[in-house]
HTML snippet that shows the backbone in 3Dmol.js (N, CA, C, O; Angstrom):
<script src="https://3Dmol.org/build/3Dmol-min.js"></script>
<div id="view" style="width:600px;height:400px;position:relative"></div>
<script>
const pdb = `
ATOM      1  N   MET A   1     -30.523  -1.142  13.142  1.00  0.00           N
ATOM      2  CA  MET A   1     -30.249  -2.420  13.784  1.00  0.00           C
ATOM      3  C   MET A   1     -29.911  -3.453  12.719  1.00  0.00           C
ATOM      4  O   MET A   1     -30.539  -3.502  11.661  1.00  0.00           O
ATOM      5  N   MET A   2     -28.919  -4.269  13.012  1.00  0.00           N
ATOM      6  CA  MET A   2     -28.447  -5.272  12.075  1.00  0.00           C
ATOM      7  C   MET A   2     -29.418  -6.457  12.031  1.00  0.00           C
ATOM      8  O   MET A   2     -29.869  -6.914  13.081  1.00  0.00           O
ATOM      9  N   PRO A   3     -29.747  -6.962  10.836  1.00  0.00           N
ATOM     10  CA  PRO A   3     -30.616  -8.142  10.743  1.00  0.00           C
ATOM     11  C   PRO A   3     -30.004  -9.323  11.483  1.00  0.00           C
ATOM     12  O   PRO A   3     -28.781  -9.448  11.544  1.00  0.00           O
ATOM     13  N   ALA A   4     -30.843 -10.194  12.048  1.00  0.00           N
ATOM     14  CA  ALA A   4     -30.371 -11.325  12.844  1.00  0.00           C
ATOM     15  C   ALA A   4     -29.418 -12.218  12.060  1.00  0.00           C
ATOM     16  O   ALA A   4     -28.429 -12.703  12.610  1.00  0.00           O
ATOM     17  N   GLU A   5     -29.705 -12.438  10.785  1.00  0.00           N
ATOM     18  CA  GLU A   5     -28.845 -13.293   9.963  1.00  0.00           C
ATOM     19  C   GLU A   5     -27.454 -12.685   9.821  1.00  0.00           C
ATOM     20  O   GLU A   5     -26.449 -13.387   9.936  1.00  0.00           O
ATOM     21  N   THR A   6     -27.400 -11.388   9.573  1.00  0.00           N
ATOM     22  CA  THR A   6     -26.116 -10.706   9.439  1.00  0.00           C
ATOM     23  C   THR A   6     -25.387 -10.688  10.775  1.00  0.00           C
ATOM     24  O   THR A   6     -24.165 -10.832  10.816  1.00  0.00           O
ATOM     25  N   HIS A   7     -26.115 -10.515  11.856  1.00  0.00           N
ATOM     26  CA  HIS A   7     -25.553 -10.531  13.209  1.00  0.00           C
ATOM     27  C   HIS A   7     -24.892 -11.879  13.476  1.00  0.00           C
ATOM     28  O   HIS A   7     -23.786 -11.936  14.014  1.00  0.00           O
ATOM     29  N   ALA A   8     -25.566 -12.963  13.100  1.00  0.00           N
ATOM     30  CA  ALA A   8     -25.029 -14.311  13.292  1.00  0.00           C
ATOM     31  C   ALA A   8     -23.800 -14.536  12.425  1.00  0.00           C
ATOM     32  O   ALA A   8     -22.835 -15.156  12.869  1.00  0.00           O
ATOM     33  N   GLU A   9     -23.824 -14.040  11.194  1.00  0.00           N
ATOM     34  CA  GLU A   9     -22.665 -14.165  10.303  1.00  0.00           C
ATOM     35  C   GLU A   9     -21.464 -13.419  10.870  1.00  0.00           C
ATOM     36  O   GLU A   9     -20.339 -13.916  10.829  1.00  0.00           O
ATOM     37  N   LEU A  10     -21.707 -12.229  11.397  1.00  0.00           N
ATOM     38  CA  LEU A  10     -20.640 -11.442  12.014  1.00  0.00           C
ATOM     39  C   LEU A  10     -20.033 -12.211  13.176  1.00  0.00           C
ATOM     40  O   LEU A  10     -18.812 -12.287  13.307  1.00  0.00           O
ATOM     41  N   GLU A  11     -20.884 -12.780  14.018  1.00  0.00           N
ATOM     42  CA  GLU A  11     -20.361 -13.532  15.167  1.00  0.00           C
ATOM     43  C   GLU A  11     -19.546 -14.738  14.715  1.00  0.00           C
ATOM     44  O   GLU A  11     -18.500 -15.021  15.298  1.00  0.00           O
ATOM     45  N   ARG A  12     -19.996 -15.445  13.705  1.00  0.00           N
ATOM     46  CA  ARG A  12     -19.227 -16.593  13.191  1.00  0.00           C
ATOM     47  C   ARG A  12     -17.848 -16.146  12.702  1.00  0.00           C
ATOM     48  O   ARG A  12     -16.841 -16.794  12.984  1.00  0.00           O
ATOM     49  N   GLU A  13     -17.815 -15.046  11.975  1.00  0.00           N
ATOM     50  CA  GLU A  13     -16.538 -14.562  11.467  1.00  0.00           C
ATOM     51  C   GLU A  13     -15.623 -14.102  12.597  1.00  0.00           C
ATOM     52  O   GLU A  13     -14.417 -14.345  12.555  1.00  0.00           O
ATOM     53  N   LEU A  14     -16.181 -13.446  13.596  1.00  0.00           N
ATOM     54  CA  LEU A  14     -15.377 -13.021  14.744  1.00  0.00           C
ATOM     55  C   LEU A  14     -14.851 -14.222  15.522  1.00  0.00           C
ATOM     56  O   LEU A  14     -13.714 -14.208  15.993  1.00  0.00           O
ATOM     57  N   ARG A  15     -15.668 -15.253  15.657  1.00  0.00           N
ATOM     58  CA  ARG A  15     -15.202 -16.468  16.339  1.00  0.00           C
ATOM     59  C   ARG A  15     -14.012 -17.074  15.587  1.00  0.00           C
ATOM     60  O   ARG A  15     -13.084 -17.591  16.208  1.00  0.00           O
ATOM     61  N   GLN A  16     -14.038 -17.010  14.258  1.00  0.00           N
ATOM     62  CA  GLN A  16     -12.913 -17.510  13.470  1.00  0.00           C
ATOM     63  C   GLN A  16     -11.663 -16.671  13.738  1.00  0.00           C
ATOM     64  O   GLN A  16     -10.573 -17.220  13.896  1.00  0.00           O
ATOM     65  N   LEU A  17     -11.813 -15.356  13.789  1.00  0.00           N
ATOM     66  CA  LEU A  17     -10.676 -14.482  14.074  1.00  0.00           C
ATOM     67  C   LEU A  17     -10.134 -14.728  15.481  1.00  0.00           C
ATOM     68  O   LEU A  17      -8.922 -14.711  15.695  1.00  0.00           O
ATOM     69  N   ILE A  18     -11.028 -14.953  16.430  1.00  0.00           N
ATOM     70  CA  ILE A  18     -10.611 -15.251  17.808  1.00  0.00           C
ATOM     71  C   ILE A  18      -9.835 -16.562  17.827  1.00  0.00           C
ATOM     72  O   ILE A  18      -8.775 -16.648  18.448  1.00  0.00           O
ATOM     73  N   ALA A  19     -10.355 -17.578  17.154  1.00  0.00           N
ATOM     74  CA  ALA A  19      -9.678 -18.886  17.111  1.00  0.00           C
ATOM     75  C   ALA A  19      -8.270 -18.739  16.536  1.00  0.00           C
ATOM     76  O   ALA A  19      -7.315 -19.309  17.065  1.00  0.00           O
ATOM     77  N   GLU A  20      -8.146 -17.979  15.462  1.00  0.00           N
ATOM     78  CA  GLU A  20      -6.827 -17.752  14.858  1.00  0.00           C
ATOM     79  C   GLU A  20      -5.902 -17.020  15.821  1.00  0.00           C
ATOM     80  O   GLU A  20      -4.721 -17.353  15.918  1.00  0.00           O
ATOM     81  N   ALA A  21      -6.424 -16.034  16.528  1.00  0.00           N
ATOM     82  CA  ALA A  21      -5.602 -15.233  17.441  1.00  0.00           C
ATOM     83  C   ALA A  21      -5.067 -16.055  18.604  1.00  0.00           C
ATOM     84  O   ALA A  21      -3.930 -15.858  19.034  1.00  0.00           O
ATOM     85  N   VAL A  22      -5.880 -16.978  19.116  1.00  0.00           N
ATOM     86  CA  VAL A  22      -5.451 -17.767  20.282  1.00  0.00           C
ATOM     87  C   VAL A  22      -4.881 -19.127  19.889  1.00  0.00           C
ATOM     88  O   VAL A  22      -4.406 -19.867  20.750  1.00  0.00           O
ATOM     89  N   GLY A  23      -4.923 -19.463  18.600  1.00  0.00           N
ATOM     90  CA  GLY A  23      -4.410 -20.753  18.162  1.00  0.00           C
ATOM     91  C   GLY A  23      -5.300 -21.916  18.553  1.00  0.00           C
ATOM     92  O   GLY A  23      -4.816 -23.011  18.838  1.00  0.00           O
ATOM     93  N   ALA A  24      -6.612 -21.673  18.566  1.00  0.00           N
ATOM     94  CA  ALA A  24      -7.578 -22.705  18.941  1.00  0.00           C
ATOM     95  C   ALA A  24      -8.290 -23.224  17.700  1.00  0.00           C
ATOM     96  O   ALA A  24      -8.252 -22.601  16.639  1.00  0.00           O
ATOM     97  N   GLU A  25      -8.928 -24.351  17.845  1.00  0.00           N
ATOM     98  CA  GLU A  25      -9.751 -24.908  16.776  1.00  0.00           C
ATOM     99  C   GLU A  25     -11.070 -24.151  16.715  1.00  0.00           C
ATOM    100  O   GLU A  25     -11.660 -23.845  17.752  1.00  0.00           O
ATOM    101  N   TRP A  26     -11.531 -23.852  15.520  1.00  0.00           N
ATOM    102  CA  TRP A  26     -12.802 -23.154  15.301  1.00  0.00           C
ATOM    103  C   TRP A  26     -13.943 -23.889  15.989  1.00  0.00           C
ATOM    104  O   TRP A  26     -14.801 -23.264  16.613  1.00  0.00           O
ATOM    105  N   GLU A  27     -13.955 -25.212  15.878  1.00  0.00           N
ATOM    106  CA  GLU A  27     -15.056 -26.008  16.421  1.00  0.00           C
ATOM    107  C   GLU A  27     -15.205 -25.815  17.929  1.00  0.00           C
ATOM    108  O   GLU A  27     -16.320 -25.783  18.448  1.00  0.00           O
ATOM    109  N   ALA A  28     -14.076 -25.687  18.630  1.00  0.00           N
ATOM    110  CA  ALA A  28     -14.125 -25.491  20.081  1.00  0.00           C
ATOM    111  C   ALA A  28     -14.786 -24.156  20.414  1.00  0.00           C
ATOM    112  O   ALA A  28     -15.585 -24.079  21.348  1.00  0.00           O
ATOM    113  N   LEU A  29     -14.466 -23.119  19.673  1.00  0.00           N
ATOM    114  CA  LEU A  29     -15.059 -21.804  19.923  1.00  0.00           C
ATOM    115  C   LEU A  29     -16.504 -21.730  19.447  1.00  0.00           C
ATOM    116  O   LEU A  29     -17.303 -20.985  20.014  1.00  0.00           O
ATOM    117  N   ALA A  30     -16.844 -22.480  18.430  1.00  0.00           N
ATOM    118  CA  ALA A  30     -18.203 -22.441  17.874  1.00  0.00           C
ATOM    119  C   ALA A  30     -19.237 -22.917  18.884  1.00  0.00           C
ATOM    120  O   ALA A  30     -20.394 -22.501  18.825  1.00  0.00           O
ATOM    121  N   ARG A  31     -18.840 -23.774  19.802  1.00  0.00           N
ATOM    122  CA  ARG A  31     -19.782 -24.327  20.786  1.00  0.00           C
ATOM    123  C   ARG A  31     -19.967 -23.452  22.024  1.00  0.00           C
ATOM    124  O   ARG A  31     -20.878 -23.695  22.814  1.00  0.00           O
ATOM    125  N   LEU A  32     -19.138 -22.459  22.201  1.00  0.00           N
ATOM    126  CA  LEU A  32     -19.210 -21.626  23.407  1.00  0.00           C
ATOM    127  C   LEU A  32     -20.371 -20.643  23.325  1.00  0.00           C
ATOM    128  O   LEU A  32     -20.687 -20.145  22.245  1.00  0.00           O
ATOM    129  N   PRO A  33     -21.007 -20.360  24.463  1.00  0.00           N
ATOM    130  CA  PRO A  33     -22.056 -19.335  24.475  1.00  0.00           C
ATOM    131  C   PRO A  33     -21.484 -17.961  24.128  1.00  0.00           C
ATOM    132  O   PRO A  33     -20.304 -17.695  24.355  1.00  0.00           O
ATOM    133  N   SER A  34     -22.319 -17.109  23.585  1.00  0.00           N
ATOM    134  CA  SER A  34     -21.877 -15.767  23.186  1.00  0.00           C
ATOM    135  C   SER A  34     -21.341 -14.951  24.349  1.00  0.00           C
ATOM    136  O   SER A  34     -20.503 -14.070  24.152  1.00  0.00           O
ATOM    137  N   GLY A  35     -21.805 -15.227  25.545  1.00  0.00           N
ATOM    138  CA  GLY A  35     -21.360 -14.482  26.717  1.00  0.00           C
ATOM    139  C   GLY A  35     -20.037 -14.947  27.292  1.00  0.00           C
ATOM    140  O   GLY A  35     -19.595 -14.428  28.317  1.00  0.00           O
ATOM    141  N   THR A  36     -19.397 -15.913  26.656  1.00  0.00           N
ATOM    142  CA  THR A  36     -18.126 -16.438  27.155  1.00  0.00           C
ATOM    143  C   THR A  36     -17.076 -15.340  27.173  1.00  0.00           C
ATOM    144  O   THR A  36     -16.888 -14.623  26.190  1.00  0.00           O
ATOM    145  N   ARG A  37     -16.396 -15.219  28.308  1.00  0.00           N
ATOM    146  CA  ARG A  37     -15.362 -14.190  28.473  1.00  0.00           C
ATOM    147  C   ARG A  37     -14.141 -14.529  27.630  1.00  0.00           C
ATOM    148  O   ARG A  37     -13.661 -15.662  27.655  1.00  0.00           O
ATOM    149  N   LEU A  38     -13.639 -13.551  26.886  1.00  0.00           N
ATOM    150  CA  LEU A  38     -12.490 -13.778  26.021  1.00  0.00           C
ATOM    151  C   LEU A  38     -11.214 -14.041  26.815  1.00  0.00           C
ATOM    152  O   LEU A  38     -10.378 -14.842  26.398  1.00  0.00           O
ATOM    153  N   PHE A  39     -11.061 -13.371  27.951  1.00  0.00           N
ATOM    154  CA  PHE A  39      -9.865 -13.566  28.768  1.00  0.00           C
ATOM    155  C   PHE A  39     -10.068 -14.658  29.816  1.00  0.00           C
ATOM    156  O   PHE A  39      -9.203 -14.866  30.667  1.00  0.00           O
ATOM    157  N   GLY A  40     -11.201 -15.357  29.763  1.00  0.00           N
ATOM    158  CA  GLY A  40     -11.477 -16.456  30.680  1.00  0.00           C
ATOM    159  C   GLY A  40     -10.818 -17.746  30.217  1.00  0.00           C
ATOM    160  O   GLY A  40     -10.169 -17.766  29.170  1.00  0.00           O
ATOM    161  N   PRO A  41     -10.972 -18.820  30.978  1.00  0.00           N
ATOM    162  CA  PRO A  41     -10.291 -20.078  30.672  1.00  0.00           C
ATOM    163  C   PRO A  41     -10.752 -20.762  29.389  1.00  0.00           C
ATOM    164  O   PRO A  41      -9.979 -21.499  28.777  1.00  0.00           O
ATOM    165  N   GLU A  42     -11.994 -20.534  28.972  1.00  0.00           N
ATOM    166  CA  GLU A  42     -12.492 -21.223  27.779  1.00  0.00           C
ATOM    167  C   GLU A  42     -11.831 -20.725  26.499  1.00  0.00           C
ATOM    168  O   GLU A  42     -11.502 -21.524  25.622  1.00  0.00           O
ATOM    169  N   VAL A  43     -11.634 -19.415  26.384  1.00  0.00           N
ATOM    170  CA  VAL A  43     -11.019 -18.831  25.190  1.00  0.00           C
ATOM    171  C   VAL A  43      -9.527 -18.608  25.417  1.00  0.00           C
ATOM    172  O   VAL A  43      -8.713 -18.852  24.527  1.00  0.00           O
ATOM    173  N   ALA A  44      -9.180 -18.148  26.604  1.00  0.00           N
ATOM    174  CA  ALA A  44      -7.787 -17.943  27.021  1.00  0.00           C
ATOM    175  C   ALA A  44      -7.055 -16.901  26.166  1.00  0.00           C
ATOM    176  O   ALA A  44      -5.887 -17.079  25.823  1.00  0.00           O
ATOM    177  N   LEU A  45      -7.755 -15.819  25.829  1.00  0.00           N
ATOM    178  CA  LEU A  45      -7.108 -14.707  25.143  1.00  0.00           C
ATOM    179  C   LEU A  45      -6.106 -14.083  26.103  1.00  0.00           C
ATOM    180  O   LEU A  45      -6.438 -13.833  27.261  1.00  0.00           O
ATOM    181  N   ASN A  46      -4.896 -13.831  25.646  1.00  0.00           N
ATOM    182  CA  ASN A  46      -3.908 -13.126  26.463  1.00  0.00           C
ATOM    183  C   ASN A  46      -3.555 -11.824  25.755  1.00  0.00           C
ATOM    184  O   ASN A  46      -4.129 -11.512  24.712  1.00  0.00           O
ATOM    185  N   SER A  47      -2.629 -11.070  26.306  1.00  0.00           N
ATOM    186  CA  SER A  47      -2.351  -9.751  25.740  1.00  0.00           C
ATOM    187  C   SER A  47      -1.809  -9.833  24.315  1.00  0.00           C
ATOM    188  O   SER A  47      -2.196  -9.023  23.473  1.00  0.00           O
ATOM    189  N   LEU A  48      -0.937 -10.772  24.024  1.00  0.00           N
ATOM    190  CA  LEU A  48      -0.397 -10.897  22.667  1.00  0.00           C
ATOM    191  C   LEU A  48      -1.490 -11.327  21.689  1.00  0.00           C
ATOM    192  O   LEU A  48      -1.603 -10.764  20.600  1.00  0.00           O
ATOM    193  N   ALA A  49      -2.282 -12.308  22.064  1.00  0.00           N
ATOM    194  CA  ALA A  49      -3.386 -12.751  21.203  1.00  0.00           C
ATOM    195  C   ALA A  49      -4.415 -11.632  21.059  1.00  0.00           C
ATOM    196  O   ALA A  49      -5.032 -11.489  20.003  1.00  0.00           O
ATOM    197  N   GLY A  50      -4.602 -10.838  22.114  1.00  0.00           N
ATOM    198  CA  GLY A  50      -5.520  -9.706  22.043  1.00  0.00           C
ATOM    199  C   GLY A  50      -5.072  -8.680  21.009  1.00  0.00           C
ATOM    200  O   GLY A  50      -5.892  -8.132  20.273  1.00  0.00           O
ATOM    201  N   LEU A  51      -3.776  -8.426  20.958  1.00  0.00           N
ATOM    202  CA  LEU A  51      -3.243  -7.504  19.952  1.00  0.00           C
ATOM    203  C   LEU A  51      -3.438  -8.054  18.542  1.00  0.00           C
ATOM    204  O   LEU A  51      -3.774  -7.308  17.623  1.00  0.00           O
ATOM    205  N   ARG A  52      -3.228  -9.356  18.372  1.00  0.00           N
ATOM    206  CA  ARG A  52      -3.463  -9.983  17.058  1.00  0.00           C
ATOM    207  C   ARG A  52      -4.928  -9.845  16.666  1.00  0.00           C
ATOM    208  O   ARG A  52      -5.246  -9.523  15.521  1.00  0.00           O
ATOM    209  N   LEU A  53      -5.817 -10.093  17.626  1.00  0.00           N
ATOM    210  CA  LEU A  53      -7.249 -10.002  17.350  1.00  0.00           C
ATOM    211  C   LEU A  53      -7.640  -8.570  16.975  1.00  0.00           C
ATOM    212  O   LEU A  53      -8.369  -8.362  16.006  1.00  0.00           O
ATOM    213  N   ILE A  54      -7.168  -7.603  17.725  1.00  0.00           N
ATOM    214  CA  ILE A  54      -7.460  -6.198  17.435  1.00  0.00           C
ATOM    215  C   ILE A  54      -6.982  -5.841  16.025  1.00  0.00           C
ATOM    216  O   ILE A  54      -7.689  -5.160  15.283  1.00  0.00           O
ATOM    217  N   SER A  55      -5.796  -6.297  15.662  1.00  0.00           N
ATOM    218  CA  SER A  55      -5.246  -6.024  14.341  1.00  0.00           C
ATOM    219  C   SER A  55      -6.092  -6.666  13.246  1.00  0.00           C
ATOM    220  O   SER A  55      -6.369  -6.026  12.232  1.00  0.00           O
ATOM    221  N   ARG A  56      -6.503  -7.907  13.431  1.00  0.00           N
ATOM    222  CA  ARG A  56      -7.312  -8.612  12.433  1.00  0.00           C
ATOM    223  C   ARG A  56      -8.696  -7.984  12.295  1.00  0.00           C
ATOM    224  O   ARG A  56      -9.227  -7.898  11.187  1.00  0.00           O
ATOM    225  N   VAL A  57      -9.284  -7.545  13.405  1.00  0.00           N
ATOM    226  CA  VAL A  57     -10.594  -6.878  13.343  1.00  0.00           C
ATOM    227  C   VAL A  57     -10.461  -5.571  12.572  1.00  0.00           C
ATOM    228  O   VAL A  57     -11.327  -5.231  11.766  1.00  0.00           O
ATOM    229  N   ARG A  58      -9.382  -4.841  12.817  1.00  0.00           N
ATOM    230  CA  ARG A  58      -9.154  -3.582  12.096  1.00  0.00           C
ATOM    231  C   ARG A  58      -8.978  -3.846  10.597  1.00  0.00           C
ATOM    232  O   ARG A  58      -9.537  -3.126   9.770  1.00  0.00           O
ATOM    233  N   GLU A  59      -8.196  -4.882  10.246  1.00  0.00           N
ATOM    234  CA  GLU A  59      -7.982  -5.225   8.835  1.00  0.00           C
ATOM    235  C   GLU A  59      -9.286  -5.652   8.164  1.00  0.00           C
ATOM    236  O   GLU A  59      -9.598  -5.201   7.062  1.00  0.00           O
ATOM    237  N   ARG A  60     -10.040  -6.515   8.826  1.00  0.00           N
ATOM    238  CA  ARG A  60     -11.227  -7.121   8.210  1.00  0.00           C
ATOM    239  C   ARG A  60     -12.426  -6.182   8.176  1.00  0.00           C
ATOM    240  O   ARG A  60     -13.128  -6.106   7.168  1.00  0.00           O
ATOM    241  N   PHE A  61     -12.664  -5.465   9.280  1.00  0.00           N
ATOM    242  CA  PHE A  61     -13.883  -4.670   9.406  1.00  0.00           C
ATOM    243  C   PHE A  61     -13.647  -3.160   9.400  1.00  0.00           C
ATOM    244  O   PHE A  61     -14.605  -2.389   9.352  1.00  0.00           O
ATOM    245  N   GLY A  62     -12.392  -2.732   9.448  1.00  0.00           N
ATOM    246  CA  GLY A  62     -12.096  -1.309   9.469  1.00  0.00           C
ATOM    247  C   GLY A  62     -12.440  -0.644  10.788  1.00  0.00           C
ATOM    248  O   GLY A  62     -12.638   0.569  10.845  1.00  0.00           O
ATOM    249  N   VAL A  63     -12.510  -1.438  11.851  1.00  0.00           N
ATOM    250  CA  VAL A  63     -12.857  -0.933  13.177  1.00  0.00           C
ATOM    251  C   VAL A  63     -11.606  -0.991  14.054  1.00  0.00           C
ATOM    252  O   VAL A  63     -11.028  -2.059  14.253  1.00  0.00           O
ATOM    253  N   ASP A  64     -11.196   0.167  14.577  1.00  0.00           N
ATOM    254  CA  ASP A  64     -10.032   0.227  15.458  1.00  0.00           C
ATOM    255  C   ASP A  64     -10.518   0.196  16.904  1.00  0.00           C
ATOM    256  O   ASP A  64     -10.860   1.226  17.483  1.00  0.00           O
ATOM    257  N   ILE A  65     -10.539  -0.999  17.468  1.00  0.00           N
ATOM    258  CA  ILE A  65     -11.051  -1.176  18.827  1.00  0.00           C
ATOM    259  C   ILE A  65     -10.275  -0.311  19.808  1.00  0.00           C
ATOM    260  O   ILE A  65     -10.873   0.356  20.652  1.00  0.00           O
ATOM    261  N   ALA A  66      -8.951  -0.316  19.707  1.00  0.00           N
ATOM    262  CA  ALA A  66      -8.119   0.427  20.648  1.00  0.00           C
ATOM    263  C   ALA A  66      -8.393   1.922  20.597  1.00  0.00           C
ATOM    264  O   ALA A  66      -8.307   2.591  21.627  1.00  0.00           O
ATOM    265  N   ALA A  67      -8.720   2.466  19.431  1.00  0.00           N
ATOM    266  CA  ALA A  67      -8.982   3.897  19.300  1.00  0.00           C
ATOM    267  C   ALA A  67     -10.390   4.260  19.776  1.00  0.00           C
ATOM    268  O   ALA A  67     -10.594   5.331  20.348  1.00  0.00           O
ATOM    269  N   GLU A  68     -11.348   3.385  19.545  1.00  0.00           N
ATOM    270  CA  GLU A  68     -12.746   3.668  19.872  1.00  0.00           C
ATOM    271  C   GLU A  68     -13.123   3.284  21.298  1.00  0.00           C
ATOM    272  O   GLU A  68     -14.060   3.847  21.864  1.00  0.00           O
ATOM    273  N   ASP A  69     -12.405   2.337  21.880  1.00  0.00           N
ATOM    274  CA  ASP A  69     -12.786   1.761  23.178  1.00  0.00           C
ATOM    275  C   ASP A  69     -11.557   1.751  24.085  1.00  0.00           C
ATOM    276  O   ASP A  69     -10.870   0.736  24.200  1.00  0.00           O
ATOM    277  N   LEU A  70     -11.290   2.879  24.723  1.00  0.00           N
ATOM    278  CA  LEU A  70     -10.063   3.029  25.502  1.00  0.00           C
ATOM    279  C   LEU A  70      -9.934   2.013  26.632  1.00  0.00           C
ATOM    280  O   LEU A  70      -8.818   1.639  26.993  1.00  0.00           O
ATOM    281  N   ASN A  71     -11.046   1.560  27.195  1.00  0.00           N
ATOM    282  CA  ASN A  71     -11.004   0.566  28.268  1.00  0.00           C
ATOM    283  C   ASN A  71     -11.006  -0.867  27.743  1.00  0.00           C
ATOM    284  O   ASN A  71     -10.896  -1.819  28.516  1.00  0.00           O
ATOM    285  N   LEU A  72     -11.134  -1.013  26.415  1.00  0.00           N
ATOM    286  CA  LEU A  72     -11.179  -2.322  25.758  1.00  0.00           C
ATOM    287  C   LEU A  72     -12.304  -3.204  26.287  1.00  0.00           C
ATOM    288  O   LEU A  72     -12.172  -4.427  26.335  1.00  0.00           O
ATOM    289  N   ASP A  73     -13.403  -2.584  26.681  1.00  0.00           N
ATOM    290  CA  ASP A  73     -14.569  -3.342  27.136  1.00  0.00           C
ATOM    291  C   ASP A  73     -15.119  -4.252  26.044  1.00  0.00           C
ATOM    292  O   ASP A  73     -15.775  -5.251  26.339  1.00  0.00           O
ATOM    293  N   ALA A  74     -14.856  -3.913  24.793  1.00  0.00           N
ATOM    294  CA  ALA A  74     -15.334  -4.727  23.677  1.00  0.00           C
ATOM    295  C   ALA A  74     -14.738  -6.129  23.722  1.00  0.00           C
ATOM    296  O   ALA A  74     -15.298  -7.061  23.145  1.00  0.00           O
ATOM    297  N   LEU A  75     -13.610  -6.280  24.400  1.00  0.00           N
ATOM    298  CA  LEU A  75     -12.954  -7.584  24.473  1.00  0.00           C
ATOM    299  C   LEU A  75     -13.385  -8.389  25.695  1.00  0.00           C
ATOM    300  O   LEU A  75     -12.734  -9.373  26.046  1.00  0.00           O
ATOM    301  N   GLU A  76     -14.463  -7.987  26.339  1.00  0.00           N
ATOM    302  CA  GLU A  76     -14.916  -8.720  27.513  1.00  0.00           C
ATOM    303  C   GLU A  76     -15.436 -10.104  27.148  1.00  0.00           C
ATOM    304  O   GLU A  76     -15.112 -11.085  27.818  1.00  0.00           O
ATOM    305  N   SER A  77     -16.237 -10.193  26.093  1.00  0.00           N
ATOM    306  CA  SER A  77     -16.840 -11.476  25.719  1.00  0.00           C
ATOM    307  C   SER A  77     -17.019 -11.536  24.201  1.00  0.00           C
ATOM    308  O   SER A  77     -16.826 -10.548  23.492  1.00  0.00           O
ATOM    309  N   ILE A  78     -17.388 -12.706  23.736  1.00  0.00           N
ATOM    310  CA  ILE A  78     -17.681 -12.863  22.310  1.00  0.00           C
ATOM    311  C   ILE A  78     -18.802 -11.907  21.911  1.00  0.00           C
ATOM    312  O   ILE A  78     -18.723 -11.242  20.879  1.00  0.00           O
ATOM    313  N   ALA A  79     -19.844 -11.845  22.735  1.00  0.00           N
ATOM    314  CA  ALA A  79     -20.994 -10.980  22.439  1.00  0.00           C
ATOM    315  C   ALA A  79     -20.621  -9.498  22.452  1.00  0.00           C
ATOM    316  O   ALA A  79     -21.080  -8.739  21.598  1.00  0.00           O
ATOM    317  N   SER A  80     -19.798  -9.082  23.409  1.00  0.00           N
ATOM    318  CA  SER A  80     -19.429  -7.662  23.476  1.00  0.00           C
ATOM    319  C   SER A  80     -18.592  -7.267  22.261  1.00  0.00           C
ATOM    320  O   SER A  80     -18.726  -6.154  21.751  1.00  0.00           O
ATOM    321  N   LEU A  81     -17.734  -8.165  21.798  1.00  0.00           N
ATOM    322  CA  LEU A  81     -16.951  -7.886  20.596  1.00  0.00           C
ATOM    323  C   LEU A  81     -17.862  -7.804  19.380  1.00  0.00           C
ATOM    324  O   LEU A  81     -17.722  -6.901  18.555  1.00  0.00           O
ATOM    325  N   ARG A  82     -18.796  -8.746  19.267  1.00  0.00           N
ATOM    326  CA  ARG A  82     -19.754  -8.741  18.153  1.00  0.00           C
ATOM    327  C   ARG A  82     -20.553  -7.447  18.129  1.00  0.00           C
ATOM    328  O   ARG A  82     -20.695  -6.818  17.081  1.00  0.00           O
ATOM    329  N   ASP A  83     -21.071  -7.053  19.275  1.00  0.00           N
ATOM    330  CA  ASP A  83     -21.899  -5.849  19.347  1.00  0.00           C
ATOM    331  C   ASP A  83     -21.089  -4.593  19.027  1.00  0.00           C
ATOM    332  O   ASP A  83     -21.585  -3.681  18.366  1.00  0.00           O
ATOM    333  N   PHE A  84     -19.854  -4.549  19.494  1.00  0.00           N
ATOM    334  CA  PHE A  84     -18.986  -3.403  19.226  1.00  0.00           C
ATOM    335  C   PHE A  84     -18.712  -3.275  17.734  1.00  0.00           C
ATOM    336  O   PHE A  84     -18.858  -2.196  17.159  1.00  0.00           O
ATOM    337  N   VAL A  85     -18.316  -4.377  17.113  1.00  0.00           N
ATOM    338  CA  VAL A  85     -18.019  -4.350  15.679  1.00  0.00           C
ATOM    339  C   VAL A  85     -19.273  -4.005  14.883  1.00  0.00           C
ATOM    340  O   VAL A  85     -19.202  -3.246  13.917  1.00  0.00           O
ATOM    341  N   ALA A  86     -20.397  -4.545  15.270  1.00  0.00           N
ATOM    342  CA  ALA A  86     -21.661  -4.242  14.571  1.00  0.00           C
ATOM    343  C   ALA A  86     -21.969  -2.756  14.663  1.00  0.00           C
ATOM    344  O   ALA A  86     -22.489  -2.176  13.710  1.00  0.00           O
ATOM    345  N   ARG A  87     -21.663  -2.139  15.776  1.00  0.00           N
ATOM    346  CA  ARG A  87     -21.948  -0.715  15.981  1.00  0.00           C
ATOM    347  C   ARG A  87     -21.039   0.173  15.147  1.00  0.00           C
ATOM    348  O   ARG A  87     -21.486   1.193  14.622  1.00  0.00           O
ATOM    349  N   TYR A  88     -19.758  -0.200  15.015  1.00  0.00           N
ATOM    350  CA  TYR A  88     -18.790   0.694  14.380  1.00  0.00           C
ATOM    351  C   TYR A  88     -18.423   0.314  12.950  1.00  0.00           C
ATOM    352  O   TYR A  88     -17.808   1.114  12.245  1.00  0.00           O
ATOM    353  N   ALA A  89     -18.779  -0.864  12.514  1.00  0.00           N
ATOM    354  CA  ALA A  89     -18.394  -1.281  11.151  1.00  0.00           C
ATOM    355  C   ALA A  89     -19.287  -0.626  10.118  1.00  0.00           C
ATOM    356  O   ALA A  89     -19.116  -0.855   8.920  1.00  0.00           O
TER     357      ALA A  89
END
`;
const viewer = $3Dmol.createViewer("view");
viewer.addModel(pdb, "pdb");
viewer.setStyle({}, {cartoon: {color: "spectrum"}});
viewer.zoomTo();
viewer.render();
</script>
């Protein structure tokens, strides 16, 4: 199990990658609860931004979401992405 501090650092870094993928300000994403849906109105991830995010996660963490998670359930929320990356990184 990942230490809480490392878990929080991972989530912060993923929030930065999400912000870059959707073209949002980091501060706006930093305030959202971990359970916020990525494809919901608050984050507004779309298919193109989702591909950018998947690519950046693969580059940064060496985790290929598309290969490991055929249903892309990892992209359901900030928390699900964090937990997925923590499991496979």
